N, C-alpha and C positions, 0 to 999 in steps of 0.2 A: 354750100360749096366749103374746100379744102383748104385749109388755113394754112399760109407759111408763115412761120411765128419762130419768134427767139425769146425764152425768158430769161430775161436777165437780174441776178442780183448781186447789184454795183454794191449797194452800202443797205443802209436801214431800210426801205419801202423796198418791193420789187421794180424793173420796170418789165414793161411786154410788147416788145417788138414784134410787130406784125408786117407784113406785106399789102398792099392794096389792090385786092385785083386790077389790072390793066383798065380793062371795060368802065369802072368805077371812073379811076383816071379820067380817061379820055373823055366821058360823061359831065362827068365836073369841069372838066377847063373846059368847055363844050359852052358849060352854062354859064361861067364865071366868063369867056371871052363874049358871050351874048350882053351880060350886065354890063360889060364895059360900054358897052356902045349904046346903051341908054339911059342918058341923064337922069330919066325920069323914075326908074328901075333901082338908079344907085342910092338916089336921096330916098327914097323910100324903106331899101333893107339898109341903109347907112347905122354901120355899128359901131363906128369911132370915139362916140362918145360915151361908149360904157365899156369901155379898154384903152387899157394904159400905154400902147406901144404910140411912141411918135413915127409911123412911116403913113405913107400914100392913101393906104386905103383900106377898110374891114368894114366887113357888110354879114350879118345873115345869110343863111340859106335859106328858101323854103323848103317846107316839109316838104311838099310835089316832087323837087331835084329829088328829095335826099331819100323819099321811099320809091321815085322811078328809077332812078338809079341803082337802087341795093345799098344805100349808104348807110342808112340806119342798120339792116340787116346785121351787115359788116362790124357796126358795131357792136351789137347788141353782139353776137357771136363772138368775136374775136374777145370779150370781157364776161363772158361768162366761162371760155375759156380759160382765160386769165385766173381769175378767182376760183376757179374748181382746183386749178395749178398749184395757187398758193398757199388756199386753204381747205379742200379736198369738200368743200361745200357746195351746192349749185345754186343759183342767185334764181329766184323765179320772178324777180320784177327788175324791166330794164325801162327807167323811165328816162328820155332825152330831154335836157332843160335847153341847151341851144347847141348850133354849130355855126361854124364861121369862118370865113376868109381873110386871110391876111393878105395883102399884096406890100412888098416892102421892095425900097429900091435903095440906090446908091445912097449912103450914111445915115440911112435911117436904122430905127433899132427898136427893141424891146426891153425895159429897165424890170430886172428881179420882181417878181411877180407872185401867185397865187390863183386857184380858181374857187369855184365854189361848189358845191353837190356837193358829190363822196368819189367821181372816178372823173377823169380829165384825159386828156390826150394832144399831142400834137403830130404830125405829118408832113408830106413835104408830096405838092403839084409838078412846081416847075422849076426851075433852081437854072440861074446866071450861067453864061458861061466860065468867067471865070470870077472866084470871090475877093481877088486882090492879094498882095502881098505886104508883108511888114517895111515900113521905112526906116530901119534897118535892121540887117541882119540876127537873126535871133537861132542862136546852135542847139538844135536838137528839139527846138519848138515850133510846131505845129500852127499857124496862121488861122486866129479864130476866128475871124469875121465870115458873119453868114451861118453862123453853127447856132444850134441849140446846146445850150448850157442845163444840168438839171443840178440842183442845191440841194444838201441836206447835213444838218450838222456841222462838226469844223474838223479839219482835217487831223488827225492821230496816228497813232502805230497802227497798222493792220487795218484802216480806217479811211478811203477816202470819201470826200465832201462835194464833192464835183465828179458830173460823169456828162463828156462832153460828144456831142452828136454832130456826124458833118451830114448834109442834107444832102440825101439822093433819092431821087422822084420815086415812089410808091412807097418809101418808107413812113410808117408809124411806132407812134410810140405812145403808151398806155403808161398812165401813172395814175398814184391819189391825188386827189383835188387839193391838200393840202402843199404838195411836194415843189418847194419854193424850183423858180427855173427864167431864163434871161435869153433875150436872143443877140448874138453882137450886131455893130453896125457892119457895113463890105463898101468896099471902093471899086475901083478901076472898071465896072462895068455901068455898064445902061441898062441891065437885063431886069427883068423882076425876079426875085426869091418870091413863089404864091406858097402860102402854108393854108394848112385847115386845123381847127381844132374843136374839141368839142366840151363839153361837161353833161356830166348824171347823173341818177340818184339808181339807188339798186335798194335789195332790201336792208331796212336801218340795223337790223339784227345781227347782220353779216358786217356791214361797215362799221356796227359800233363792239361788238365781239373783243374785244380785248384780251381772253384769257390766251 
């Protein structure tokens, strides 16, 4: 497939922004909608006890839907492109550890955390019609509710410590597993913010190469 991507070097580690193909977004959303109606399946795939978020529902994706929808191929191809752009080395291994869905609603959030494996990422399958607004007017500041924020190091001259991402359906961001990130709560909406994430391993000699 042809990738539509943006290579982001905002601070220390790079971030790789890719557009999820519309057919994959559609297939994954249809899958999630079916799971929501199946209480037995929800319990079987529940992933909330493994994740840090205080959100309505988190569950693992089954291998069958990841393969059938093209999700695994999308992740592998995107990761390969990103790593080659960054390191000029080609990975020969992409081992998906897990991929999961997060269903987030009003006042729910994900605290600052990081992932396992070598590579991680997060993207958006559905967003609310409105995330809300500040209680008090804030000049020249964007309302952060519902945003994904990536964090690395500390604020310094010519160096930003944070990169805030406003969710848009189909946008997906790859980053190294150790990169801290958080999702802010939102208000004034009863709609769902639906995101998808993953953890994976690549060639150890590429991941551990500090030259």
